[in-house]
N, C-alpha and C positions, 0 to 999 in steps of 0.2 A: 703606039697602040698597045704594045706589050705592057708598058708601065700602067696604063689606064686599066687594062684587064686585070692586072695583078692587084691593083688597089681595090677594084670592085670586088675581088674575091676576099681580100683581107678584111674589108669593113664588115661584111656579113659574119665572118668568122669571129671577129672581135666582138661584135654585137651579141653573137650567140654565147660567147664566153662571159660577157657581162651579165647577160640574162641568167645563165647558169649559176654564177656567183651570187647574184641577188636572190635566186631561189633558195640556195643553201642557207643564206643569212636569214631569209624569211622563215624557213622551216626551223632553223635553230631557235629563232625567237619564239615561235609557237610552243616548242618543247619546254622552254624555260617558263613560259606562262602556265602551262598545264602541270608542271611538277609541283608547284606550291600547294594546290588544293589536296594533293595526295596526303599531305601531312595532317590535314584537318579531318580526313575521313579514314583515320586508322581504324583497324578492327576494334570493336568495343572490348573492354576487359570482361573477364569471366563474370564479375558481379553485375555487369550491365547487360548481359545476354537476356533475350526475351524470356527464356525459360527460368531464369533465376528470380527468386522472390524473397522478401524479407521474412525473418522468422516471426511468427505471430506473437504479439505481446499479451501476456496474461493480464486479464482485467479482474480487479478485485470485485467480489460480490458486494452488493449494497447491504447495509445493515438491515436486520429484520426488527422492526419496531416492537417493543414490549412495553405495555402500559398496565399499571395496577395502582389502585388507591393505597395510600400509605397505611390506613387503618385496616386494610386487607392484607398488606404485606406483613405487618406486625400488629395484631389486634391490641386494643387498649388493655385488655386483661393480661395478655402476654407481656406487654411492656411493664405493667404494674408488678407482675410476678418477677420480672427481671430486677427491677429496682423502682420502688414507688416514687422516688424523687424525679423520675424522668417524665416529661410531658411533651406537648407539641412545641415545635420551634418555628414560630411564624415567619421569621426572616431567614429561614435556612437557605443557604446556597452551597452546592457541592464544593468541597475544598480538597479532599484527599486525591492524590494522583490517580489511583485506580478507580476511585469513585467517579471522577471526571471522565476517565476513559470509558467507563460503563455508560455514562450519559452520551458520550460521543458515538457509542454503538447503538444509539436510539433506545437506550434502556431507561429505567425509572430509578430515581434516587430520592430517598426520604431521610429526614433528620429529626432527632428528638433531643430535647434540651434537659439537662439536669438542673432543676430549679434551684438547687443549693450550691453546687460547685461551678455551674456554667459549662460543664463538659457536654460535648455533642456526640451522639452516636449516629453515624451515617450508615445506611444500608442501601445498596443499589443492586439491581438485577437487570441483566440484558440477555438477549438470545442471538448472539452473533452468528454469522455463517460458519459452517463447520470448520473451514480452514482457519478462520480468524479465532474461533473458540479454541482450537488446538494450539495456536500460537500463544494465546494468553495462558493456557494451562501449562505449556512448556516453560514460559517465563516465570510462572508461580513456582513450578517445581525447582527451577534453578535458583530462585532468590528467597525461598521460604522453606519452612520445615514441614514435612508431611504430618498430618494429624489424623490417624485412623479412627479416632473416636467421633469425628464429624460424620462418618458414614462408612459403608463397606465398599471398597474399590472392587471393580471399576465403576459400579453404579454411582458412587459418590466419591469424589477425590477432594480432600480437604488439606489446606495449608495455612500456616500461621507465621507471621513475622512481627518483630518489634523493633522500631527504630525511632530515635528522636522523641521518645516518650509517647509514641503512638503505636497501638497494636492493630494488626490487620489480619482478618481471616478471609481467605478466598476459598470458595467451594464451587466445584464443577459437577453438575448433575444433569444428565440428558442434554438438552439444548441450553441449559441455564448456566450463566456465569454470575455468581453471587459474591459481593464484596461487602464486608462489615468492618468498619474502621472507627476507632475512638481512642482517646487518651485514657479512657476507663478500662481498656483491655490490656492487661499486663502479661497474660499467659494464655495458651490455647484454650484452657478450660473456661476462661472468663466469657468466651464467645460461644461456648457449647450449646447453651439453651437457646440463644438467639438463632444459631444455625439450624437447630432442630425445628424451631417455630417457623422460620422462613421456608424451609424445605416443605414443611407440612401445609403451608398456606398457598404455595404456588400451584397453578393449574397442572393437572396431569399432562405429561407430554406424550 
């Protein structure tokens, strides 16, 4: 009877020990499973915090369209006074780099053909947004020679350059960017009368 009583006490004790061990293993298994998600929920970086926002991106202003008839930009009488050999150029297409840039700024470009030599005079005018106009003016100042005879600064800023046999006058007056380009222009004075005529023909700003 003594042995039977001892066995009956040992079995519950052993069972209790087994249950305790199983509980420890079960608990340790849960801990292992819950540790993994902690790595995927790390605190967000400073740039990802709700209060952080991207710097606003500056948006370029759209061009301001400028349209004018070619015989109003430079009248037939003014063209004749400049050189009677020049007349209309029916198949004119803008070619000069800055002339094309003026067209890209929603401006107007006109061309006249020397009926004898075949030379073309291109004149273009645009009214870009203020920041764009200033950028073109700075570029002209860096790459051309100032010409005070085109007008009185700061009301009129004039520049001239000559490269690859082509002369180019750029004039900035109020909202206007004016470009005159031709192989017939060798020096600043060659474009002087054209500059004065175009400035006088543009609508008051």
